[in-house]
Structure formats: structure tokens, C-alpha cells
C-alpha positions, 0 to 999 in steps of 0.5 A, spaced: 489 470 473 498 471 470 500 477 472 500 480 464 493 478 465 491 483 471 495 489 468 490 488 461 484 488 465 486 495 469 481 501 466 479 507 467 475 510 473 467 511 471 466 517 469 459 518 468 459 515 476 464 520 478 459 525 475 452 522 478 456 521 485 458 529 484 451 531 482 448 528 489 453 530 494 451 537 491 444 536 493 446 533 499 443 539 506 450 542 505 453 548 503 456 546 496 464 543 498 463 544 505 465 536 506 471 538 502 475 531 501 469 527 504 466 528 497 472 527 494 473 520 498 465 518 496 465 520 488 473 517 488 470 510 491 462 510 485 467 512 480 471 505 482 467 501 484 461 503 479 456 503 485 451 509 484 448 508 491 454 503 495 453 499 501 458 501 507 464 497 504 467 489 508 475 492 509 481 487 509 487 489 511 492 485 508 499 485 510 505 482 507 511 479 511 518 478 508 525 478 510 531 481 506 538 479 505 541 486 506 540 486 514 546 483 513 550 490 512 548 493 517 542 496 514 537 496 520 537 497 528 533 490 529 535 483 527 531 480 521 529 476 527 524 480 529 520 478 523 517 472 524 517 475 531 512 480 529 508 474 525 507 470 531 504 477 534 499 480 528 496 473 528 496 474 536 492 480 535 496 484 538 500 488 534 498 496 532 495 493 526 490 489 530 488 494 534 487 499 529 483 495 524 478 492 530 477 500 531 474 501 524 471 493 523 476 490 518 479 483 518 487 482 518 490 477 513 497 475 514 502 473 508 508 470 508 511 471 502 519 470 504 519 469 512 526 467 513 523 462 518 519 456 518 512 457 521 509 450 520 501 450 521 498 455 523 491 456 520 491 463 520 497 464 516 498 466 509 503 461 506 505 464 499 514 463 501 516 464 494 523 463 498 526 465 505 528 472 505 531 476 499 539 476 498 544 480 500 543 485 494 550 489 496 553 483 494 548 480 488 540 482 486 536 480 491 531 475 488 531 472 480 526 475 475 521 468 476 521 470 483 519 477 482 513 476 477 512 468 482 511 474 488 507 479 483 502 474 481 502 471 489 499 479 490 494 479 484 490 473 487 489 475 493 486 481 491 481 477 487 480 472 492 478 478 497 474 480 491 471 474 491 470 474 499 466 480 498 471 484 501 470 492 497 477 496 500 483 493 501 488 495 506 496 494 505 500 493 510 507 490 510 512 487 515 520 486 514 527 488 517 530 492 512 524 493 508 526 501 508 532 500 505 529 496 499 524 501 499 528 507 499 532 504 493 526 503 489 524 510 491 530 513 489 530 509 481 523 510 479 522 517 482 530 519 479 531 523 486 538 523 490 539 516 495 541 521 501 533 526 499 529 518 500 534 514 505 531 515 512 532 512 519 527 506 518 527 502 526 531 509 529 539 509 526 543 513 529 547 518 524 552 513 523 547 507 522 544 512 517 551 514 513 551 507 513 545 506 509 545 510 504 552 508 502 550 501 502 544 504 497 548 508 493 553 502 492 548 498 489 544 502 485 552 502 482 553 495 481 547 492 480 543 499 475 536 497 474 533 499 470 526 504 472 523 502 465 522 496 468 520 496 474 521 488 473 528 489 473 528 493 478 525 489 483 529 483 481 535 487 484 533 491 490 526 490 491 524 484 496 518 480 496 512 483 500 513 490 496 512 485 491 506 481 493 504 489 495 504 490 487 501 485 485 495 485 490 494 493 487 494 492 480 488 485 481 485 491 487 484 495 480 483 489 476 477 487 480 475 495 481 476 494 489 480 501 491 487 500 495 489 504 501 495 505 502 500 505 508 506 509 508 514 509 505 514 501 504 506 500 500 507 506 497 514 504 495 509 497 491 504 502 488 511 506 484 512 498 482 505 497 481 504 505 477 509 503 473 506 497 471 500 499 469 500 507 470 491 506 471 492 504 477 495 510 480 486 511 479 485 507 484 489 508 489 488 512 496 494 516 500 492 514 508 497 518 511 504 521 511 510 517 513 515 521 518 519 515 514 523 522 508 522 518 502 515 517 502 513 525 500 518 523 493 513 517 493 506 521 493 509 527 489 511 521 483 504 517 485 500 524 484 497 523 491 494 528 496 494 524 504 488 524 508 492 524 514 499 526 517 500 524 523 506 522 524 505 515 523 511 511 521 509 504 524 507 499 518 503 494 518 497 497 515 496 502 522 496 508 517 491 504 512 486 502 518 484 510 519 484 511 512 478 507 512 475 508 516 475 516 513 472 512 506 467 509 510 465 516 513 465 519 505 461 514 503 455 514 510 455 521 507 453 520 500 448 515 501 445 516 509 446 523 508 437 527 505 438 531 499 435 538 500 428 535 495 427 529 501 428 534 507 424 539 505 429 544 507 429 551 501 437 552 499 439 558 498 438 562 492 443 567 493 
């Protein structure tokens, strides 16, 4: 499926299914609305998938990894080599995302879409490298338009493969030293917020490092003038390959009527790209949490998403998405395993 095919395949949610799910939730043995957002999650899952009494879905976190040439400008507290090192950690099962994914019964799929390292034959790694990192967009565009489309289509294809494999709920994850810089630039362009408002400390920059990061982004936006009406142009000018891959994953999942659990700031920036390409895909997104990274609030406001959790998370990788997946599983169990008043023989309140 091409990028344009995926964009064209996204449809509005099933409103009849949503209404039926809400009616059942209202008949369960509890006061109306007393399970709050769990009820909302359950009904939304039905509306997305069209499954009136869905089984607990298999879940997968798809963690895209890529490097960023803009790290040459001193915008990160960590060296670029950490990206490849963390990919190997993911594959060994030693990262935060591995622990939390196991906790909720989700698998982790790790994608090299642009790491500046040749890993060699690693069967557990999905080798989809577009290029060994983006170019330094403080000096030239991050990628070509052809590379941006290729990265997006890799995400679309991986979403379709996951659905073919029986995955019913996709979580987004990222790894890439420098990617909070790219995400802040994307967020500033697509929300209209000032760069300083949406740029945070990332991996732990001091005040001088943060000021430098803001200055690098502001100068790049003045130089390249990415077009907010053309999300692919934004990727070309200041994006990242993992961000493009996640955006494609969102579009591919929406085209296949599968929900996407967003992680934090980086995957939120990718969602801005996806929503810019196809606004209907926003209906398929669930925000797992509110990140400490300061631009995330602007992302969620633009996407009109309310986060499920606020735990001061800022790790990325898909860690927050894992916790959100656990809540979706709980919501579906409420819908399908709780008895209605009629089934339980319980009298309803009549006052």
C-alpha cells in the first residue's frame, strides 16, 4: 500500500457501533458513567474496529530508531552513538519499554529506519534503513522528499504487516538522540507556537544547552521555511526518519481500522504529521500520557486529545504507550465481561 492509498483508505469511525457500545455500558451493573474514561475507551475501541464484543487485542509496540545530523550542533546531552547502543539494549530485552511491554503482554518490534550504524544480521531487528541518519538541518534540509515518502511508506507497510499478524492495538515508540529537537521544530511549525514554548531539555540539557537548542531551531525555521500546509515538506526540512516512520504507522493502522496508542512528545510530533496528511486519522489515536517534555501539551491540544495518564514520564521508547495499552485491555474487559442488570438479575435504581 502506497502512502496515498493509506491516506485514501482512512474512514470515519463507526458511529452506530459507538452508540451500541455506549448502550451496553449503560446497562452494566454500575451507576451510569461510574467507570469514567474506561467506558469511553471501550466504546471508542468498538467504533474504531467495528467489533461489537471484541476480544482482548494482541498488542505490539513498534519502536523506530534513527539518528539526527542536527546533533552536530550540540543540541543533546548524549552522543549519537547511544542510539545504536540502545537498539541493541532493546533487542536484549533490557530497556524500559521491554519491561513495561512484558507487564501488559505486548511484544516489542524494533525498527532500524535510520541509525548511523550497521548492525549486521540481527534476526530480531527490522532492517528498514532509509539512510544512516538525517542531514544536519541547521545547514541543509534533513532529507529529500523521496526519502520522506519512503520512510512514511515503511511505517504504513509495518502497520499492515502487524494487522496481518493479528495485532489489534499498536503502540508507538521511538529512539534517536536529537529527536526532541526535530520534534520541537515540527511542533512549532504545525501548531504555530513559538519555538521557545515547545522546546524542552530533552535528555537533560542545562540552561545554556537549552538556549542553544532553541536558537538552532529558530534559525533553521527562518532558513528553510517549512510549509505547515505540506507535512512532507516539514519532514524534509526539519524531520527525522523515525518520526516519519511513526507517522506512516499511524496512517497504516487507521487505514486498517486499528487504534494507535501514542507515547510521548516524539510520537506526538509524528501524529501531527499524520493528521496533517489525513485529518481523520486523529480519531484512531489514543494519548497514553502527558510527557514532561514541554511541547507535548501543545501537540495534544492541536490533536484534540486528552491523555490517559500524567506520571511525569519523559523516557520515550514506547514506555507510556505500554501503560495505555493496559488501560485499553481493562476497558474492553469491562465491556465484555461485566454483567448487565438483566443478566445479573439486579434491580435498577428507579429514582
